[in-house]
N, CA, C and O atoms as a MOPAC input file, in Angstrom:
PM7 MOZYME 1SCF
protein

 N     56.92900 1  -102.52500 1   -21.50200 1
 C     55.99300 1  -102.55900 1   -20.51300 1
 C     55.87200 1  -101.09300 1   -19.46300 1
 O     56.87000 1  -100.50100 1   -19.05100 1
 N     54.65800 1  -100.74200 1   -19.19900 1
 C     54.38700 1   -99.70400 1   -18.26400 1
 C     54.96000 1   -99.66600 1   -17.19400 1
 O     55.04700 1  -100.74900 1   -16.61500 1
 N     55.39900 1   -98.78100 1   -16.69900 1
 C     55.94600 1   -98.95000 1   -15.21700 1
 C     55.25600 1   -97.84400 1   -14.45600 1
 O     55.08200 1   -96.69100 1   -14.85200 1
 N     54.81600 1   -98.47700 1   -13.07000 1
 C     53.77400 1   -97.41600 1   -12.33400 1
 C     54.92100 1   -96.61600 1   -11.75400 1
 O     56.10500 1   -96.92900 1   -11.63200 1
 N     54.30600 1   -95.55600 1   -11.44200 1
 C     55.04100 1   -94.29800 1   -10.87700 1
 C     55.48000 1   -94.77200 1    -9.34300 1
 O     54.73900 1   -95.56000 1    -8.75500 1
 N     56.35100 1   -94.42300 1    -8.88000 1
 C     56.59900 1   -94.25900 1    -7.22900 1
 C     56.14000 1   -93.66600 1    -6.75300 1
 O     56.15300 1   -92.53100 1    -7.23000 1
 N     55.41900 1   -93.84300 1    -5.55900 1
 C     54.48900 1   -92.61300 1    -4.66300 1
 C     55.43600 1   -92.64800 1    -3.65000 1
 O     56.32600 1   -93.46200 1    -3.40300 1
 N     55.05400 1   -91.52100 1    -3.05200 1
 C     55.67700 1   -90.97100 1    -1.75100 1
 C     54.81000 1   -91.97300 1    -0.09600 1
 O     53.62300 1   -91.93400 1     0.22900 1
 N     55.58000 1   -92.49000 1     0.37000 1
 C     54.90800 1   -93.45900 1     1.33300 1
 C     53.53900 1   -92.32000 1     2.00900 1
 O     53.59000 1   -91.09000 1     1.99500 1
 N     52.75800 1   -92.90400 1     2.38400 1
 C     51.83000 1   -92.10800 1     3.22400 1
 C     51.72100 1   -91.94400 1     4.58800 1
 O     51.14800 1   -91.06500 1     5.23200 1
 N     52.52400 1   -93.17500 1     5.03600 1
 C     52.83900 1   -92.95200 1     6.63700 1
 C     54.48700 1   -93.39800 1     7.00400 1
 O     55.27700 1   -94.08400 1     6.35500 1
 N     54.58200 1   -92.95300 1     7.84600 1
 C     56.26900 1   -93.18000 1     8.11100 1
 C     56.45500 1   -93.70500 1     9.67800 1
 O     55.55700 1   -93.72700 1    10.52000 1
 N     57.61700 1   -94.05800 1     9.84000 1
 C     57.59700 1   -94.73900 1    11.16000 1
 C     58.40100 1   -94.04100 1    12.22100 1
 O     59.44100 1   -93.51700 1    11.82400 1
 N     58.18500 1   -93.96400 1    13.16700 1
 C     58.91700 1   -92.82500 1    14.46000 1
 C     59.89100 1   -92.14600 1    14.09100 1
 O     59.91900 1   -90.92200 1    14.21800 1
 N     61.16800 1   -93.08000 1    13.39900 1
 C     62.24000 1   -93.06700 1    13.57700 1
 C     62.40300 1   -91.71400 1    12.03600 1
 O     63.08200 1   -90.69500 1    11.91100 1
 N     61.25300 1   -92.52400 1    10.99500 1
 C     61.30800 1   -91.60000 1     9.88500 1
 C     60.76500 1   -90.07200 1    10.21800 1
 O     61.37300 1   -89.06100 1     9.86800 1
 N     59.70100 1   -90.07400 1    10.84500 1
 C     58.87800 1   -89.03600 1    11.55000 1
 C     60.03400 1   -87.77900 1    12.16500 1
 O     60.16500 1   -86.56800 1    11.98900 1
 N     60.68200 1   -88.74600 1    12.89400 1
 C     61.91000 1   -87.70600 1    13.94600 1
 C     63.20800 1   -87.15200 1    12.76100 1
 O     64.00100 1   -86.21600 1    12.85900 1
 N     63.04500 1   -87.98000 1    11.86400 1
 C     64.27600 1   -87.24800 1    10.75200 1
 C     63.48700 1   -86.12400 1    10.00900 1
 O     64.03200 1   -85.13900 1     9.51200 1
 N     62.44400 1   -86.31900 1     9.99100 1
 C     61.91200 1   -85.66100 1     9.13400 1
 C     61.37400 1   -84.14700 1     9.54200 1
 O     61.10000 1   -83.22700 1     8.77200 1
 N     61.30400 1   -84.17300 1    11.03300 1
 C     61.19500 1   -83.02400 1    11.97200 1
 C     62.56200 1   -82.35600 1    12.28800 1
 O     62.81200 1   -81.15500 1    12.38700 1
 N     63.39100 1   -83.43600 1    12.42400 1
 C     64.53200 1   -82.74100 1    12.99300 1
 C     64.98900 1   -83.11400 1    14.72600 1
 O     65.61000 1   -82.31200 1    15.42300 1
 N     64.68000 1   -84.03900 1    15.04600 1
 C     64.41900 1   -84.09200 1    16.16600 1
 C     64.87200 1   -85.77200 1    16.70400 1
 O     65.30500 1   -86.71900 1    16.04700 1
 N     64.58200 1   -85.64800 1    18.05600 1
 C     65.24300 1   -87.51100 1    18.12800 1
 C     63.79000 1   -88.25000 1    18.03200 1
 O     62.74100 1   -87.62800 1    17.86400 1
 N     63.88900 1   -89.80200 1    18.17600 1
 C     62.71300 1   -90.28900 1    18.18400 1
 C     62.20400 1   -90.24500 1    19.47400 1
 O     61.06200 1   -90.69900 1    19.40800 1
 N     62.46100 1   -89.94300 1    20.56600 1
 C     62.24600 1   -90.13000 1    22.15000 1
 C     61.24100 1   -88.65800 1    21.97900 1
 O     60.10700 1   -88.66900 1    22.45600 1
 N     61.69900 1   -87.59900 1    21.36200 1
 C     60.78100 1   -86.46900 1    21.03000 1
 C     59.29300 1   -86.82400 1    20.34000 1
 O     58.14600 1   -86.72400 1    20.77500 1
 N     59.67400 1   -87.14100 1    19.45700 1
 C     58.65500 1   -87.90900 1    18.80600 1
 C     57.62100 1   -88.72600 1    19.51700 1
 O     56.44500 1   -88.38800 1    19.38400 1
 N     57.93600 1   -89.81000 1    20.28900 1
 C     57.07300 1   -90.61100 1    21.23000 1
 C     56.46600 1   -89.45800 1    22.04400 1
 O     55.25000 1   -89.31300 1    22.16500 1
 N     57.39600 1   -88.63400 1    22.60200 1
 C     56.68800 1   -87.79300 1    23.83700 1
 C     55.54400 1   -86.89700 1    23.36100 1
 O     54.51000 1   -86.63000 1    23.97400 1
 N     55.94000 1   -86.47300 1    22.11600 1
 C     54.78300 1   -85.21500 1    21.19500 1
 C     53.36500 1   -86.34000 1    20.90000 1
 O     52.21600 1   -85.91200 1    20.78800 1
 N     53.71600 1   -87.74500 1    20.81400 1
 C     52.43900 1   -88.45700 1    20.41600 1
 C     51.87800 1   -88.92900 1    21.91000 1
 O     50.66200 1   -89.00700 1    22.08900 1
 N     52.75600 1   -89.22100 1    22.90400 1
 C     52.19200 1   -89.16600 1    24.22800 1
 C     51.41300 1   -87.72700 1    24.89900 1
 O     50.69800 1   -87.68900 1    25.90100 1
 N     51.73100 1   -86.80400 1    24.16900 1
 C     51.12300 1   -85.59900 1    25.12600 1
 C     50.02100 1   -85.33100 1    24.12600 1
 O     49.49800 1   -84.21700 1    24.16500 1
 N     49.62100 1   -86.17600 1    23.27200 1
 C     48.77300 1   -85.62500 1    22.01900 1
 C     49.12500 1   -84.37600 1    21.15100 1
 O     48.25600 1   -83.57600 1    20.80800 1
 N     50.07300 1   -84.28300 1    20.90600 1
 C     50.30200 1   -83.07100 1    20.16500 1
 C     50.81200 1   -83.38200 1    18.44900 1
 O     50.66700 1   -82.65200 1    17.46800 1
 N     51.30800 1   -84.44500 1    18.53300 1
 C     51.07000 1   -85.33500 1    17.31300 1
 C     50.69700 1   -86.58300 1    17.18100 1
 O     51.26500 1   -87.48200 1    17.80000 1
 N     49.60400 1   -86.81600 1    16.28200 1
 C     48.38200 1   -87.75500 1    15.95600 1
 C     49.61900 1   -88.98500 1    15.45600 1
 O     50.81300 1   -88.93200 1    15.16200 1
 N     48.63200 1   -90.01600 1    15.54800 1
 C     49.57100 1   -91.38500 1    15.17200 1
 C     48.74100 1   -92.63500 1    14.72600 1
 O     47.78200 1   -92.97000 1    15.42200 1
 N     49.04100 1   -93.29100 1    13.68000 1
 C     47.82100 1   -93.85000 1    13.58500 1
 C     48.98100 1   -95.41800 1    13.79700 1
 O     50.08300 1   -95.74200 1    13.35300 1
 N     47.95500 1   -96.04000 1    14.72500 1
 C     48.24000 1   -97.83500 1    14.96200 1
 C     47.70700 1   -98.74300 1    14.37500 1
 O     46.49100 1   -98.84500 1    14.21100 1
 N     48.85500 1   -99.79900 1    13.84600 1
 C     48.17400 1  -100.96000 1    12.88900 1
 C     48.97500 1  -102.03900 1    13.75800 1
 O     50.20300 1  -102.09200 1    13.83900 1
 N     48.13100 1  -102.82800 1    14.34800 1
 C     48.56700 1  -103.94900 1    15.14800 1
 C     49.62500 1  -103.20400 1    16.15800 1
 O     49.24100 1  -102.30700 1    16.91000 1
 N     51.13400 1  -103.69600 1    16.10900 1
 C     51.91600 1  -103.16600 1    17.27600 1
 C     52.68500 1  -102.15800 1    16.42200 1
 O     53.58400 1  -101.51000 1    16.95800 1
 N     52.41000 1  -101.99000 1    15.20800 1
 C     53.13600 1  -100.64400 1    14.64100 1
 C     52.56800 1   -99.33200 1    15.00200 1
 O     51.35100 1   -99.18400 1    15.10500 1
 N     53.54600 1   -98.21700 1    15.23000 1
 C     52.90000 1   -96.83000 1    15.26400 1
 C     53.27700 1   -96.13900 1    14.09700 1
 O     54.49500 1   -96.02900 1    13.95700 1
 N     52.36800 1   -95.50200 1    12.96900 1
 C     53.21600 1   -94.70200 1    11.79000 1
 C     52.24800 1   -93.12900 1    12.02300 1
 O     51.19000 1   -92.91000 1    12.61200 1
 N     53.12300 1   -92.31000 1    11.31500 1
 C     52.50700 1   -91.04900 1    11.26600 1
 C     52.41300 1   -90.67000 1     9.88500 1
 O     53.28400 1   -90.94400 1     9.06000 1
 N     51.52700 1   -90.14200 1     9.67100 1
 C     50.77300 1   -89.43200 1     8.23100 1
 C     51.13300 1   -88.78700 1     8.25100 1
 O     50.91400 1   -88.09400 1     9.24400 1
 N     52.24500 1   -88.17200 1     7.04100 1
 C     52.91700 1   -87.38100 1     6.63600 1
 C     52.08300 1   -85.97900 1     6.36600 1
 O     52.72300 1   -84.98100 1     6.03200 1
 N     50.69900 1   -85.91800 1     6.50800 1
 C     49.89300 1   -84.76800 1     6.70500 1
 C     49.50300 1   -84.41700 1     7.96000 1
 O     48.91200 1   -83.34900 1     8.12200 1
 N     49.75600 1   -85.20500 1     8.95800 1
 C     49.47700 1   -84.91700 1    10.58900 1
 C     50.87500 1   -84.09700 1    10.66900 1
 O     50.76100 1   -83.01500 1    11.24400 1
 N     52.00200 1   -84.37400 1    10.26000 1
 C     53.39600 1   -83.93400 1    10.59300 1
 C     53.47700 1   -82.42300 1     9.88900 1
 O     54.12900 1   -81.46700 1    10.31100 1
 N     52.60400 1   -82.47300 1     8.65700 1
 C     52.88100 1   -80.93200 1     8.41900 1
 C     51.95800 1   -80.15000 1     8.98100 1
 O     52.24800 1   -78.95400 1     9.00200 1
 N     50.70100 1   -80.53400 1     9.54800 1
 C     49.79700 1   -80.01500 1    10.44700 1
 C     50.33400 1   -79.70900 1    11.68400 1
 O     49.74100 1   -78.89400 1    12.39100 1
 N     51.30900 1   -80.20200 1    12.04500 1
 C     51.82100 1   -80.42500 1    13.58200 1
 C     52.98600 1   -79.35300 1    12.89300 1
 O     53.39200 1   -78.62100 1    13.79500 1
 N     53.39800 1   -79.15300 1    12.07700 1
 C     54.52100 1   -78.17400 1    11.86800 1
 C     54.01100 1   -76.64600 1    12.00100 1
 O     54.21100 1   -75.71000 1    12.77400 1
 N     53.18000 1   -76.90900 1    10.74000 1
 C     52.26500 1   -75.44200 1    11.06000 1
 C     51.10800 1   -75.37200 1    12.10300 1
 O     50.17200 1   -74.82300 1    11.52200 1
 N     50.87900 1   -75.56800 1    12.91700 1
 C     50.21900 1   -75.62300 1    14.54700 1
 C     51.46300 1   -74.90000 1    15.01700 1
 O     51.35500 1   -73.70700 1    15.30000 1
 N     52.82200 1   -75.60400 1    15.14500 1
 C     53.90700 1   -74.95100 1    15.93400 1
 C     54.82900 1   -73.44900 1    15.04400 1
 O     55.92400 1   -72.98300 1    15.35700 1
 N     53.96500 1   -73.03300 1    13.98000 1
 C     54.96000 1   -71.82900 1    13.78700 1
 C     54.25200 1   -70.41900 1    14.55200 1
 O     53.03800 1   -70.24900 1    14.66300 1
 N     55.05600 1   -69.69900 1    14.92400 1
 C     54.31300 1   -68.41300 1    15.62200 1
 C     54.53900 1   -67.24400 1    14.80600 1
 O     54.06900 1   -66.15700 1    15.14200 1

C-alpha cells in the first residue's frame, strides 16, 4: 500500500512559533498585538503561518 508523505505543518501554535523563534510565548503574543507578526485566527485558536514567521525574521535582519 502506498504511504502518503508526511508534510510539515502549515500553521503552528503560539508555543511552537516561540520555539522556532527562540523566544517566549509571551513575546510572540506581544509581537502579534503590536502587528509585527501576523496570525491566523480559527475559532478561539490562534495559529502562525510558517511563511509569516520567515517573513518576520527577514524583516528583522539588519
